[in-house]
Backbone as a ProteinNet text record, in pm:
[ID]
protein_1_A
[PRIMARY]
XXXXXXXXXXXXXXXXXXXXXXXXXXXXXXXXXXXXXXXXXXXXXXXXXXXXXXXXXXXXXXXXXXXXXXXXXXXXXXXXXXXXXXXXXXXXXXXXXXXXXXXXXXXXXXXXXXXXXXXXXXXXXXXXXXXXXXXXXXXXXXXXXXXXXXXXXXXXXXXXXXXXXXXXXXXXXXXXXXXXXXXXXXXXXXXXXXXXXXXXXXXXXXXXXXXXXXXXXXXXXXXXXXXXXXXXXXXXXXXXXXXXXXXXXXXXXXXXXXXXXXXXXXXXXXXXXXXXXXXXXXXXX
[TERTIARY]
-14295.6	-14321.7	-14238.9	-14171.2	-14090.7	-14178.6	-14120.4	-14198.8	-14247.9	-14163.6	-14205.4	-14323.5	-14320.4	-14432.5	-14558.3	-14542	-14656.1	-14714.5	-14628.7	-14676	-14754.1	-14701.6	-14770.4	-14907.1	-14912	-15039.7	-15137	-15084.8	-15171	-15230.6	-15149.8	-15199.6	-15305.4	-15278.4	-15376.2	-15506.3	-15493.9	-15612.3	-15694.5	-15626.3	-15697.3	-15769.1	-15700.4	-15760.3	-15882.5	-15870.3	-15982.9	-16099.5	-16069.8	-16176.3	-16251.7	-16178.8	-16245	-16326.1	-16271	-16339.8	-16471.4	-16466.9	-16588.5	-16690.2	-16643.2	-16734	-16803.4	-16729.2	-16789.4	-16892.6	-16862.2	-16957.5	-17085.9	-17073	-17191.5	-17269.7	-17200.2	-17267	-17320.2	-17250	-17286	-17326.7	-17302	-17347.8	-17279.4	-17155.5	-17083.2	-17050.8	-17020.2	-16972.6	-16829.5	-16773	-16641.6	-16534.1	-16534.5	-16433.3	-16445.7	-16568.7	-16590	-16545.8	-16571.7	-16529.7	-16377.9	-16310.5	-16164.7	-16102.9	-16157	-16104.1	-16129.6	-16248.4	-16277.8	-16188.3	-16163.4	-16072.3	-15932.2	-15885.1	-15751	-15744.3	-15849.2	-15849.8	-15843.8	-15906.7	-15904	-15775.3	-15713.1	-15592.9	-15467.8	-15457.5	-15336.5	-15302.1	-15397.9	-15361.7	-15312.6	-15372.1	-15328.9	-15183.7	-15145.6	-15008.7	-14911.4	-14941	-14847.3	-14825.4	-14934.7	-14920.7	-14893.1	-14932.1	-14899.2	-14749.9	-14683	-14536.8	-14470	-14520.7	-14463.4	-14481.7	-14599.6	-14626.3	-14533.4	-14518.9	-14434.1	-14289.3	-14241.3	-14103.3	-14083.9	-14181.3	-14171.2	-14172.5	-14259.2	-14266.5	-14134	-14078.5	-13957.1	-13835.2	-13823.5	-13701.6	-13709	-13830	-13839	-13915.3	-13995.9	-14081.6	-14042	-13997.1	-13963.8	-13854.5	-13879.4	-13783.2	-13802.4	-13892.5	-13919.8	-14011.5	-14016.2	-14109.9	-14253.2	-14337.3	-14475.6	-14552.4	-14529.5	-14598.7	-14563.7	-14437.1	-14393.6	-14456.7	-14458.7	-14519.4	-14667.6	-14737.5	-14880.5	-14906.9	-14830.8	-14850.1	-14820.8	-14711.4	-14675.2	-14780.1	-14831.8	-14935.2	-15062	-15099.5	-15217.8	-15199	-15079.7	-15051.5	-15046.8	-14978.6	-14969	-15105.4	-15189.1	-15321.9	-15405	-15398.5	-15472.3	-15422.5	-15289.1	-15232.5	-15268.6	-15259.6	-15294	-15439.8	-15528.6	-15671.7	-15701.2	-15644.4	-15671.4	-15610.7	-15484.7	-15417.6	-15478.3	-15515.1	-15577	-15711	-15788.4	-15917.4	-15897.9	-15804.6	-15780.7	-15733.6	-15640.4	-15592.1	-15702.6	-15788	-15896.3	-15992	-16036.5	-16133.2	-16068.1	-15937.1	-15868.4	-15862.6	-15829	-15820.3	-15956.9	-16060.1	-16194.3	-16235.4	-16203.5	-16232.9	-16153.8	-16026.9	-15941.7	-15989.6	-16025.1	-16064.1	-16203.4	-16290.3	-16429.2	-16462.8	-16386.4	-16426.6	-16315.4	-16202.6	-16090.7	-16122.2	-16085.3	-16105.7	-16010.7	-16024.9	-15935	-15935.4	-16049.3	-16060.4	-16029.5	-15982.6	-15948.9	-16053.9	-16061.1	-16157.4	-16203.2	-16313.8	-16375.2	-16353.8	-16307.7	-16291	-16412.1	-16485.7	-16608	-16589.5	-16593.8	-16585.6	-16706	-16688.8	-16799.1	-16900.3	-17019.5	-17115.8	-17062.7	-17126.7	-17080.2	-17078.3	-17186.1	-17190.5	-17087.8	-17069.4	-16970.3	-16828.6	-16799.9	-16667.6	-16641	-16745.7	-16729.3	-16699.5	-16771.2	-16748.9	-16608.9	-16566.2	-16433.7	-16324.9	-16347.1	-16249.1	-16235.3	-16348	-16343.3	-16268.3	-16292.3	-16221.9	-16071.5	-16032.9	-15890.9	-15824.1	-15894.7	-15839	-15817.7	-15914.9	-15902	-15785.9	-15773	-15663.9	-15529.2	-15519.5	-15394	-15357.7	-15456.2	-15429.3	-15379.8	-15438.2	-15396.6	-15254	-15222	-15086.7	-14984.2	-15014.4	-14921.1	-14899.6	-15008.3	-14997.2	-14914.1	-14939.4	-14862.8	-14716	-14688.9	-14550.4	-14475.7	-14538	-14474.8	-14450.9	-14548.3	-14532.8	-14420.3	-14408.6	-14302	-14165.2	-14154.9	-14028	-13988.3	-14084.9	-14056.5	-14015.1	-14082	-14047.8	-13907.8	-13867.7	-13732.6	-13629.1	-13659.8	-13564.5	-13544.9	-13654.7	-13642.7	-13564.4	-13588.5	-13514.5	-13366.6	-13335.8	-13196.2	-13121.6	-13192.3	-13128.2	-13107.9	-13172.6	-13164.5	-13074.7	-13028.2	-12943.9	-12839.2	-12733.6	-12623.1	-12655.3	-12651.6	-12677	-12563.7	-12590.5	-12488.4	-12389.5	-12275.9	-12181.6	-12120.6	-12106.8	-12038.6	-12116.3	-12246.5	-12326.1	-12308.9	-12216.9	-12199.1	-12164.5	-12236.5	-12209.5	-12073.8	-12009	-11874.9	-11842.5	-11786.7	-11731	-11584.3	-11498.3	-11359.5	-11278.8	-11282.2	-11197.6	-11250.1	-11194.2	-11232.9	-11109	-11106.6	-10993.7	-11018	-10940.6	-10961.9	-10832.4	-10824.6	-10713.3	-10765.5	-10697.6	-10742.9	-10640.6	-10686	-10598.4	-10620.4	-10517.3	-10529.2	-10429.8	-10475.9	-10387.3	-10287.2	-10165.9	-10063.6	-10106.5	-10182.3	-10219.4	-10363.3	-10420.6	-10558.8	-10567.5	-10672.9	-10687.6	-10712.7	-10674.2	-10695.3	-10843.8	-10878.9	-11019.4	-11061.5	-11187.9	-11239.5	-11246.6	-11235	-11243.2	-11373.7	-11364	-11482.6	-11531	-11474.5	-11520.1	-11463	-11535.1	-11492.1	-11462.5	-11367.9	-11333.3	-11442.4	-11444.8	-11547.2	-11518.3	-11397.1	-11365.9	-11446.9	-11482.7	-11571.8	-11498.1	-11574	-11519.3	-11530.9	-11432.7	-11443.7	-11508.3	-11479.1	-11545.1	-11520	-11612.2	-11598.8	-11557.8	-11507.7	-11486.9	-11593.7	-11658.6	-11763.3	-11727	-11775.8	-11747.3	-11849.5	-11801.2	-11885.1	-11828.9	-11890.7	-11833.8	-11704.4	-11598	-11466.7	-11383.7	-11439.2	-11363.3	-11405.6	-11314	-11342.7	-11338.4	-11448.3	-11454.4	-11487.4	-11428.7	-11455.7	-11595.5	-11659.7	-11789.4	-11770.3	-11780.9	-11762.6	-11879.8	-11852.1	-11958.9	-12032.9	-11973.1	-12043.3	-12161.2	-12160.3	-12268.9	-12382.6	-12364.8	-12466.5	-12587	-12706.3	-12830.7	-12888.8	-12892.9	-12949.9	-12886.8	-12899.8	-12849.8	-12958.9	-13008.1	-13109.3	-13047.4	-13096.1	-13033.8	-13131.6	-13088.7	-13164.3	-13064.8	-13066.3	-12974.2	-12829.5	-12752.5	-12609	-12576.8	-12676.6	-12652.7	-12705.5	-12649.2	-12695.5	-12704.6	-12807.5	-12824.9	-12793	-12688.2	-12642.6	-12699.9	-12770.7	-12833.2	-12768.1	-12727.3	-12679.3	-12788.1	-12753.5	-12852.8	-12906.4	-12819.5	-12859.6	-12831	-12772.3	-12730.1	-12768.7	-12763.6	-12781.9	-12669.1	-12616.5	-12509.4	-12543.4	-12532	-12556	-12422.1	-12401.2	-12274	-12297.4	-12199.5	-12213	-12162.9	-12238.8	-12208.4	-12340.9	-12346.2	-12470.5	-12490.4	-12614.7	-12644.8	-12580.8	-12570.6	-12505.8	-12358.6	-12290.9	-12150.1	-12135.6	-12226.1	-12222.1	-12238.4	-12334.9	-12362	-12239.7	-12162.7	-12043.3	-11932.4	-11933.9	-11823.1	-11851.7	-11972.1	-12009.7	-11996.9	-11988.3	-11976.3	-12109.6	-12115.9	-12243.5	-12297.5	-12214.1	-12263.1	-12338.5	-12322.7	-12384.3	-12489.2	-12463.7	-12552.6	-12630	-12758.9	-12845.2	-12924.3	-12927.4	-13009.7	-13150.9	-13240.3	-13374.6	-13474.6	-13431.2	-13517.8	-13426.3	-13476.9	-13390.4	-13341.8	-13410.6	-13372.2	-13312.8	-13298.5	-13253.1	-13157	-13052.4	-12963.2	-12974.4	-12981.9	-12992.8	-12878	-12841.2	-12745.1	-12824.4	-12806.5	-12885.9	-12860.4	-12745.4	-12717.1	-12795.9	-12861.7	-12936.9	-13087.5	-13132.6	-13276.1	-13329.9	-13423.8	-13482.9	-13583.1	-13665.7	-13761.3	-13814.1	-13872.2	-13930.4	-14067.2	-14160.4	-14295.1	-14346.4	-14435.9	-14490.1	-14564.9	-14550.1	-14617	-14711.1	-14735	-14824.1	-14752.4	-14798.7	-14739.8	-14598	-14560.9	-14424.9	-14322.6	-14366	-14274.2	-14261.1	-14160.5	-14137.7	-14132.2	-14173.8	-14157.6	-14051.4	-13940.2	-13827.4	-13831.5	-13821.7	-13814	-13668.3	-13603.9	-13462.2	-13439	-13315.9	-13284	-13298.1	-13290.6	-13302.4	-13446.7	-13541.9	-13682.6	-13733.9	-13648.4	-13686.1	-13758.4	-13856.6	-13923.8	-13899.4	-13865.8	-13832.7	-13911.9	-13981.2	-14055.5	-13966.5	-13953	-13869.3	-13950.3	-13881	-13945.3	-13960.7	-14030.7	-14043.8	-13908.4	-13828.1	-13696	-13607.1	-13620	-13541	-13578.3	-13708.3	-13752.7	-13699.4	-13700.1	-13645.4	-13495.7	-13425.1	-13281.9	-13254.6	-13335.8	-13317.9	-13348.4	-13457.9	-13491.1	-13382	-13328.8	-13226.9	-13098.3	-13061.5	-12932.5	-12941.3	-13060.3	-13066.4	-13157.1	-13278.9	-13380.9	-13378.6
-2403	-2287.1	-2294.6	-2184.3	-2182.2	-2188.4	-2243.3	-2262.1	-2129.4	-2025.9	-1897.3	-1841	-1850.8	-1803.2	-1883.2	-2014.5	-2100.3	-2061.4	-2037.3	-2002.1	-1871.4	-1771.3	-1641.8	-1656.9	-1730.1	-1750.7	-1829.7	-1926.9	-2006	-1920	-1832.6	-1744.2	-1649.1	-1592.4	-1502.6	-1578	-1701.1	-1780.7	-1810.2	-1845.5	-1872.5	-1747.3	-1633.6	-1507.6	-1470.9	-1479.5	-1446.6	-1541.7	-1671.6	-1770.3	-1743	-1715.5	-1684.5	-1555.7	-1454.5	-1326.3	-1340	-1412.1	-1431.2	-1515.2	-1618.7	-1705.2	-1627.1	-1543.3	-1463.3	-1366.7	-1308.6	-1217.3	-1288.9	-1407.5	-1480.3	-1539.5	-1588.8	-1658.9	-1564.9	-1454.6	-1369.1	-1228.7	-1191.3	-1063	-942.3	-956.5	-843.1	-741.1	-618.5	-518.7	-551.8	-471.7	-503.1	-508.7	-412	-411	-534.1	-567.3	-685.4	-813.1	-821.6	-940.9	-951.3	-837.5	-838.4	-874.9	-819.9	-851.8	-998.1	-1047.4	-1188.3	-1279.6	-1242	-1320.2	-1322.5	-1207	-1201.2	-1284.5	-1277.5	-1353.9	-1503.6	-1549.5	-1692.4	-1733.6	-1640.6	-1674.4	-1675.7	-1584.9	-1573.6	-1704.5	-1772.9	-1901.5	-2005.3	-2006.9	-2102.7	-2078.5	-1951.1	-1918.5	-1952.9	-1907.6	-1926.7	-2074.9	-2145.8	-2286.7	-2376.4	-2332.5	-2408.8	-2411.7	-2297.5	-2292.8	-2386.8	-2387.5	-2476.4	-2622.9	-2657.4	-2795.8	-2838.4	-2753.1	-2788.9	-2807.5	-2724.1	-2736.8	-2867.6	-2903.1	-3028.2	-3147.8	-3143.2	-3253.2	-3267.6	-3154.5	-3158.4	-3199.7	-3151.3	-3171.8	-3289.7	-3333.1	-3437.1	-3561.9	-3557.5	-3672.1	-3748.6	-3679.2	-3746.6	-3849.8	-3971.2	-4079.6	-4161.6	-4117.4	-4194	-4311.8	-4412	-4523.3	-4473.8	-4545.3	-4502.3	-4489.9	-4583.2	-4577.5	-4452.3	-4417.5	-4296.2	-4173.1	-4167.8	-4053.6	-4042.1	-4154.1	-4151.6	-4094.3	-4140.7	-4092.6	-3943.2	-3900.6	-3759	-3674.4	-3722.7	-3646.6	-3632.9	-3736.5	-3727.2	-3620.9	-3619.3	-3519.5	-3379.2	-3366.1	-3235.8	-3184.9	-3274	-3233.9	-3181.3	-3250.5	-3204.5	-3068.6	-3051.1	-2922.8	-2812.4	-2842.3	-2743	-2701	-2797.2	-2767.7	-2678.5	-2714.1	-2637.4	-2497.7	-2488.1	-2358.3	-2265.3	-2320	-2238.1	-2182.5	-2264.8	-2219.1	-2108.4	-2127.3	-2026.7	-1894.5	-1901.1	-1778.3	-1711.1	-1789.4	-1732.1	-1650.7	-1707.4	-1633.3	-1510.4	-1517	-1399.6	-1290.5	-1327.3	-1228.9	-1171.2	-1254.3	-1202.7	-1101.8	-1131	-1035.3	-907.2	-920.2	-803.7	-717.2	-780	-703.8	-641.3	-706.9	-660.7	-575.1	-588.2	-516	-450.3	-422.8	-361.9	-216.6	-175.1	-37.5	-3.1	114.8	157	60.7	-6.6	-97	-241.5	-264.9	-400.8	-456.7	-589.2	-654.9	-783.7	-836.3	-955.8	-1074.3	-1184.5	-1308.3	-1396	-1425.6	-1505.5	-1638.8	-1750.1	-1881.3	-1903.5	-1990.4	-2025.7	-2111	-2120.8	-2217.2	-2358	-2455.9	-2593.9	-2639.6	-2609.4	-2650.2	-2572.9	-2443.9	-2364.4	-2412.8	-2449.3	-2500.7	-2633.8	-2720	-2849.1	-2828.1	-2735.5	-2708.2	-2650.9	-2559.2	-2500.3	-2605.7	-2698.1	-2804.6	-2894.4	-2928.1	-3008.8	-2934.7	-2805.4	-2724.3	-2723.8	-2713.4	-2711.8	-2845.7	-2955	-3087.6	-3102.6	-3058.7	-3066.1	-2980.3	-2860.6	-2772.1	-2833.3	-2895	-2960.8	-3071.2	-3153.4	-3263.5	-3209.8	-3099.9	-3041	-2986.7	-2917.7	-2863.3	-2975.3	-3082.4	-3193.8	-3260.8	-3281.5	-3345.6	-3261.5	-3130.8	-3042.4	-3040.5	-3047.1	-3048.5	-3170	-3287.8	-3408.5	-3398.2	-3345.6	-3332.2	-3235.3	-3125.3	-3029.5	-3089.8	-3163.9	-3226.9	-3329.7	-3409.9	-3509.6	-3442	-3331.3	-3259.2	-3202	-3146.4	-3092.5	-3202.2	-3319	-3430.6	-3475.5	-3479.6	-3518.9	-3416.1	-3287.3	-3182.2	-3190	-3220.4	-3228.5	-3338.6	-3444	-3552.8	-3520.2	-3414.8	-3380.1	-3261.3	-3192.9	-3078	-3064	-2997.7	-2978.1	-2864.9	-2883.8	-2775.1	-2675	-2546.1	-2443.3	-2448.4	-2378.6	-2351.3	-2475.2	-2470.6	-2578	-2707.4	-2701.2	-2822.9	-2905.1	-2861.9	-2933.5	-3078.2	-3171.7	-3312.6	-3350.7	-3441.9	-3477.9	-3620.3	-3695.6	-3825.5	-3816.1	-3790.9	-3757.6	-3880	-3977.6	-4094	-4207.7	-4323.5	-4438.9	-4515.9	-4559.5	-4639.8	-4783.3	-4833.3	-4967.4	-5018.5	-5147	-5210.2	-5272.8	-5246.6	-5294.4	-5393.3	-5514.6	-5615.8	-5614.7	-5585.7	-5571.7	-5664.2	-5735.2	-5823.4	-5738.7	-5789.7	-5710.1	-5661	-5742.7	-5703.4	-5652.8	-5615.6	-5568.5	-5434	-5410.5	-5282.6	-5171	-5050.2	-4934.5	-4908.8	-4865.6	-4837.3	-4709.2	-4702.2	-4581.4	-4470.7	-4344.4	-4234	-4239	-4224	-4221.6	-4358	-4465.7	-4599.6	-4639.3	-4729.3	-4774.3	-4923.1	-4963.5	-5105.1	-5181.1	-5311.3	-5393	-5422.1	-5395	-5421.9	-5330.3	-5381.5	-5306.4	-5192.6	-5086.8	-4969.5	-4986.8	-4938	-4938.3	-4810.6	-4698.2	-4573.7	-4466.6	-4373.2	-4254.5	-4137.8	-4033.4	-3906.6	-3809.4	-3742.7	-3646.7	-3511.8	-3405.9	-3271.6	-3230.4	-3180.3	-3122.2	-2984.3	-2881.6	-2748.4	-2740	-2702.5	-2693.6	-2818.8	-2918.6	-3038.3	-3155.7	-3249.8	-3377.5	-3484.9	-3556.9	-3658.6	-3793.4	-3899.3	-4032.7	-4080.9	-4147.3	-4208.6	-4360	-4419.5	-4563.4	-4634.5	-4711.2	-4775.2	-4880.8	-4931	-5027.8	-4964.7	-4832	-4763.4	-4724.9	-4745.3	-4705.3	-4798.7	-4739.8	-4816.8	-4834.1	-4725.4	-4732.1	-4624.9	-4643.3	-4547.3	-4527.3	-4405.4	-4373.6	-4293.6	-4311.5	-4244.2	-4182.4	-4074.8	-4010.7	-3938.8	-3972.1	-3912.3	-3934.5	-3826	-3836.9	-3828.7	-3836	-3820.5	-3939.8	-3956.3	-4059.6	-4000.3	-4038.9	-3995.6	-4113.6	-4098	-4203.4	-4178.1	-4276	-4261.3	-4356.4	-4299.4	-4379.6	-4378.4	-4418.7	-4420.5	-4281.2	-4180.4	-4046.8	-3936.4	-3968.7	-3864.9	-3898.7	-3793.2	-3809	-3734.7	-3792.7	-3730.2	-3742.1	-3631.8	-3631.4	-3635.3	-3735.5	-3751.3	-3757.1	-3710.7	-3704.5	-3835.3	-3938.5	-4071.8	-4133.9	-4195.8	-4261.6	-4387.9	-4429.3	-4549.3	-4672.3	-4674.6	-4787.2	-4795.3	-4681.4	-4680.1	-4724.6	-4678.1	-4719.4	-4870.7	-4925.1	-5068.7	-5151.1	-5103.6	-5177.4	-5174.3	-5071.7	-5054.8	-5111.4	-5163.5	-5212.3	-5363.9	-5411.9	-5555.4	-5622.8	-5707.9	-5769.9	-5866	-5908.4	-5996.8	-5918.9	-5789	-5705.7	-5610.8	-5557.2	-5457.3	-5516.5	-5489.9	-5542	-5425.6	-5419.3	-5318.9	-5374.6	-5326.5	-5382.2	-5306.3	-5196	-5113.4	-5031.1	-4981.8	-4901.9	-4775.6	-4734.9	-4613.6	-4640.2	-4768.7	-4796.8	-4915.2	-4896.3	-5003.4	-5009.2	-5128.9	-5141.6	-5226.1	-5195.8	-5276.9	-5387.2	-5510.7	-5619.8	-5640.5	-5594.1	-5604.5	-5503.2	-5407.3	-5301.6	-5315.8	-5429.4	-5453.7	-5505.6	-5431.6	-5475.4	-5587.6	-5572.5	-5677.3	-5648.2	-5750.4	-5736.4	-5801.9	-5740.3	-5795.7	-5789.4	-5881.1	-5879.7	-5749.6	-5696.4	-5572	-5592.4	-5718.7	-5748.2	-5744.2	-5826.2	-5829.1	-5880.9	-5960.7	-6014.9	-5918.6	-5804	-5705	-5724	-5657.4	-5657.7	-5514.2	-5496.3	-5367.7	-5386.9	-5316.5	-5331.5	-5223.6	-5266	-5173.2	-5170.6	-5056.8	-5045.1	-5002.5	-5019	-4990	-4842.9	-4754.3	-4611	-4562	-4654.6	-4618	-4598	-4606.2	-4586.9	-4711.3	-4691	-4802	-4790.7	-4901.2	-4903.3	-5014.6	-4981	-5080.1	-5131.3	-5260.9	-5320.2	-5337.4	-5358.3	-5403.8	-5555.7	-5613.4	-5760.1	-5826.4	-5772.2	-5830.4	-5810.7	-5694.3	-5669.5	-5763.5	-5792.4	-5886.3	-6027.3	-6067.8	-6198.8	-6204.6	-6098.9	-6096.2	-6099.8	-6028.6	-6027	-6162.3	-6225.1	-6357.1	-6459.4	-6448.1	-6541.5	-6526.3	-6401.5	-6376.8	-6379.3	-6343.8	-6320.8	-6419.2	-6435.7	-6506.9	-6655.3
6346	6430	6557.6	6592.4	6711.5	6835.9	6944.2	7065.7	7121.9	7118.6	7175	7098.1	6965	6884.2	6914.4	6925.8	6959.8	7094.6	7193.7	7327.3	7325.9	7255.1	7248.6	7183.5	7072.2	7003.7	7090.9	7166.2	7254.3	7364.8	7425.4	7531.4	7475.6	7358.9	7296.5	7266.9	7216.6	7187.2	7311.1	7422.3	7547.7	7596.6	7592.5	7638.2	7554.7	7423.2	7335.2	7358.2	7373.6	7394.4	7524	7632.1	7758.6	7748.1	7683.9	7673.1	7597.4	7485.3	7406.2	7482	7550.5	7626.6	7736.6	7808.3	7915.4	7858.3	7741.6	7678.3	7641.4	7580.9	7537.3	7653.4	7756.2	7865.8	7973.8	7996.6	8109.7	8068.7	7945.5	7897.3	7958.2	8004.9	8063.2	7954.4	8000.4	7905.6	7863.9	7772	7716.5	7824.2	7915.7	8021.8	8110.5	8147.3	8231.6	8163.1	8031.3	7956.4	7949.5	7926.3	7918.8	8052.9	8162.1	8294.8	8329.9	8293.4	8317.6	8236.1	8110.5	8027.5	8083.7	8133.7	8193.5	8319.7	8404.2	8528.8	8502.7	8395.5	8363.3	8293.3	8221	8144.5	8231.4	8327	8410	8481.7	8548.2	8611	8510.6	8390.2	8288.5	8251.6	8236.8	8198.6	8311	8432.3	8544.2	8573.5	8595.7	8634.8	8515	8394.4	8274.5	8248.9	8269.7	8254.9	8354.3	8477.1	8579.2	8541.3	8491.7	8452.1	8339.2	8238.9	8125.3	8168.3	8258.2	8304.8	8381	8464.5	8539.6	8445.1	8344.7	8247.4	8173	8127.1	8046	8126	8249.1	8326.8	8422.9	8457.8	8559	8522.2	8414	8384.8	8259.7	8157.1	8031.5	8053.8	8009.1	8025.7	8151	8240.6	8362.5	8331.4	8419.6	8397.9	8392.3	8317.2	8296.1	8427.4	8520	8648.2	8726.5	8725.7	8795.3	8733.3	8600.4	8532.5	8565	8570.7	8600.5	8739.7	8838	8975.1	8984.4	8924.6	8929.6	8858.5	8746.6	8675	8759	8831.9	8917	9025.1	9085.3	9188.1	9127.7	9014.3	8948.8	8904.4	8852.8	8808.1	8924.5	9038.5	9156.4	9202.5	9205.2	9247.3	9148.9	9019.3	8917.4	8929.7	8948.2	8958.6	9078.9	9194.4	9316.2	9310.3	9269.4	9267.4	9162.5	9046.7	8943.1	8990.7	9061	9113.6	9216.7	9308.6	9412.9	9352.8	9258.1	9196.6	9115.8	9052.6	8972.5	9058.5	9171.5	9253.7	9317.3	9345.8	9397	9289.8	9168	9059.5	9026.4	9027.5	9001.9	9108.5	9233.5	9339.9	9324.8	9285.5	9267.4	9152.3	9039.4	8921.7	8934.2	9010.9	9014.5	9136.4	9244.1	9365.2	9441	9376.3	9446.8	9480.9	9600.3	9644.1	9755.6	9812.5	9921.8	10039.3	10060.8	10175.3	10139.4	10017.2	9974.9	9881.2	9873.8	9785.9	9851.7	9803	9860	9766.7	9823.2	9747.7	9773	9668.1	9681	9607.9	9678.9	9611.9	9521.7	9424.3	9336.8	9412.8	9357.4	9409.8	9387.8	9448.8	9437.4	9292	9218.4	9078	8996.1	9028.4	8956.3	8983.4	9110.1	9144.9	9076.5	9068	9000.7	8852.4	8789.5	8647.5	8624.4	8713	8700	8720.3	8812.2	8835.9	8713.2	8650.5	8528.7	8418.6	8408.9	8309.6	8336.4	8463.3	8498.4	8469.5	8496.3	8466.3	8315.7	8237.8	8092.1	8042.9	8099.3	8060.1	8095.2	8212.9	8252.2	8153.4	8118.3	8025.1	7891	7845.3	7718.3	7727.1	7836.8	7854.9	7859.4	7934.1	7944.8	7809.1	7734.4	7603.8	7507.9	7504.3	7416.5	7457.7	7588	7635.8	7583	7590.4	7538.4	7387.5	7314.8	7170	7134.6	7208.2	7180.9	7211.4	7320.7	7356.5	7251.7	7207.6	7103.5	6973.9	6939.3	6817.6	6822.9	6938.4	6950.7	6941.1	6995.6	6987.5	6843.5	6766.4	6626.9	6546.5	6574.1	6504.3	6537.6	6664.5	6705.8	6632.3	6596.2	6523.5	6375.9	6327	6186	6156.7	6258.5	6230.8	6338.5	6305.8	6399	6493.2	6625.2	6716.9	6714.4	6749.8	6739.9	6854.1	6832	6939.8	6999.7	7133.5	7205.2	7203.5	7166	7167.3	7041.1	6952	6826.3	6852.6	6786.2	6809.3	6754.1	6823.1	6778.6	6821.2	6731	6764.9	6726.6	6823.5	6794.8	6759.1	6845.6	6823.8	6907.1	6885.2	6964	7002.6	7128	7173.1	7129.9	7033.9	6982.4	6921.1	6907.3	6839	6711.2	6599.2	6469.6	6416.1	6394	6334.6	6185.3	6108.2	5963.7	5895.2	5797.2	5721.4	5644.6	5620.9	5553.8	5417.2	5344.5	5210	5201.8	5315.6	5315.3	5245.1	5167.5	5098.4	5197	5156	5243.1	5259.7	5379.6	5407.5	5338.9	5299	5238.1	5342.5	5297.4	5392.6	5470.8	5601	5685.6	5727	5670.1	5706	5840	5909.2	6041.1	6037.2	6117.1	6123.1	6195.5	6177.6	6240	6385.9	6431	6571	6660	6778.4	6865.4	6933.9	6961.4	7028.3	7179	7251.7	7396.6	7446.2	7379.3	7415.7	7310.7	7304.4	7222.5	7311.2	7245.1	7314.1	7266.5	7359.9	7326	7385.4	7319.3	7366.1	7471.2	7582.7	7687.4	7718.9	7659.8	7671.8	7593.8	7661.1	7597.2	7618.2	7687	7720.8	7633.8	7618.6	7555.8	7663.3	7678	7782.7	7720.9	7775.2	7720.1	7758.7	7666	7691.6	7690.2	7805.4	7818.3	7751.3	7648.1	7572	7653.5	7759.2	7842.6	7916.8	7931.2	8001.4	7907.7	7777.9	7680.9	7691.6	7694.3	7699.4	7560.2	7482.6	7348.5	7261.4	7131.8	7033.9	6929.3	6918	6818.2	6705.6	6583.9	6471.1	6375.6	6311.7	6204.2	6114.5	5986.4	5889.5	5933.2	5948.1	5977	6126	6211.5	6354.7	6432.4	6549.9	6641.2	6781.2	6853.6	6992.1	7083.2	7161.4	7250.7	7389.6	7443	7574.2	7674.4	7787.4	7899.6	8006.5	8127.5	8234.4	8263.5	8259.7	8303.5	8203.2	8088	7996.2	7852.9	7768.5	7624.7	7555.2	7447.6	7370.5	7222	7150.2	7006.7	6935	6851.3	6781.6	6632.5	6556.9	6411.9	6351.7	6368.5	6315.5	6274.2	6158.8	6118	6200.7	6209.2	6286.7	6223.7	6091.8	6023.5	6060.8	6064.6	6105.1	6250.2	6334.1	6473.7	6484.2	6409.5	6417	6378.9	6279.1	6236.1	6341.7	6426.8	6520.6	6659.1	6680.7	6813.2	6822.9	6943.5	6970.3	6938	6836.7	6797.7	6902.9	6995.4	7101.1	7208	7208.3	7311.3	7254.3	7135.3	7076.2	6958.9	6953.9	6848.5	6788.8	6656.6	6590.2	6577.6	6662.9	6671.9	6586.1	6528.4	6444	6355.6	6245.7	6158.8	6229	6336.2	6409.2	6546.5	6585.7	6721.8	6728.9	6807.8	6852	7003.4	7059.7	7204.8	7258.7	7379.9	7454.2	7523.1	7480.8	7536.9	7685	7735.1	7877.8	7958.9	7890.5	7959	7938.6	7886.6	7873.1	8005.6	8064	8190.3	8166.6	8063.5	8027	7887.6	7825.7	7692.5	7693.3	7619.4	7613.7	7470.4	7432.6	7296.6	7269.7	7148.8	7111	6993.1	6954	6842.5	6709	6616.7	6484	6480.6	6578.7	6582.4	6639.9	6688.3	6744	6894.4	6950.5	7094.2	7145.3	7268.7	7337	7444.6	7427.7	7518.3	7625.7	7748.7	7860.8	7907.7	7887.1	7916.2	8061.9	8108.8	8248.5	8283.2	8183.9	8211.6	8204.4	8194.2	8187.3	8046.8	7948.4	7809	7757.9	7670.6	7603.7	7453.8	7391.1	7248.6	7182.6	7074.3	6997.1	6884.9	6875.4	6771.7	6642.9	6534.7	6411.4	6419.5	6322.7	6322.3	6303.5	6210.9	6188.6	6311	6374	6494.5	6606.7	6620	6722.6	6696.7	6566.3	6533	6566.8	6532.4	6559.3	6709.7	6784.8	6929.7	6990.2	6944.3	6995.3	6960.9	6840.2	6795.8	6876.2	6905.7	6971.7	7122.3	7176.2	7321	7391.1	7339.2	7414.8	7381.1
[MASK]
+++++++++++++++++++++++++++++++++++++++++++++++++++++++++++++++++++++++++++++++++++++++++++++++++++++++++++++++++++++++++++++++++++++++++++++++++++++++++++++++++++++++++++++++++++++++++++++++++++++++++++++++++++++++++++++++++++++++++++++++++++++++++++++++++++++++++++++++++++++++++++++

């Protein structure tokens, strides 16, 4: 399901749920229920969009501690602003006239209940935002993006030592010598990607996502091909879906079952497989 369709259905669901709840709990007529449903839904839409944008553009990939602090601040702001906008809209919808309208705060118990509802709504919006972002990342690894965003691995600056009688390489095969950098497309330009800046490489099917400290690049190379072309003294395949630059591991901690949880310099966390953990311990630790 596309995100826009999901968003529309979610807004309709919230509006219907509030409208029915107001009808059952307060016994308003149809107009009153619809206005009450709209007053409760509008803050969710306005501030929910803001929360999702902040999560997508500013929080994903940050250290867990930073995300926790920001979420606490955002939750408090969302709760307060949603409550203020709600009582303003209720006053506007129920008592607007030539002389204006009256904004009446809820009782203490009503405000406490509304605050709990807002905190729950914030948690749901944040959770759905993370799931949607993760889903888009997985889809991006499985299909070629359109237009200028098409993934590309043009060439690599490397020297290949080949024996005189060595057989010709198969089409698409890569030499075992390590790459110094790839060229990636950025708009209409081709720019070199210095492999020393790479933190991790994730793969799915025929694509790989290369992550540096501040950027991500999608290239049309399988993870197996990437593994053959990288310096084995620096890069380790710690999972069937991940290669890490051992020079960019900030710390590693046990994750149970013989696995390791790697905390990378860019704030990314990667769980190794058991075999990947053994390989990492053997080569690095």
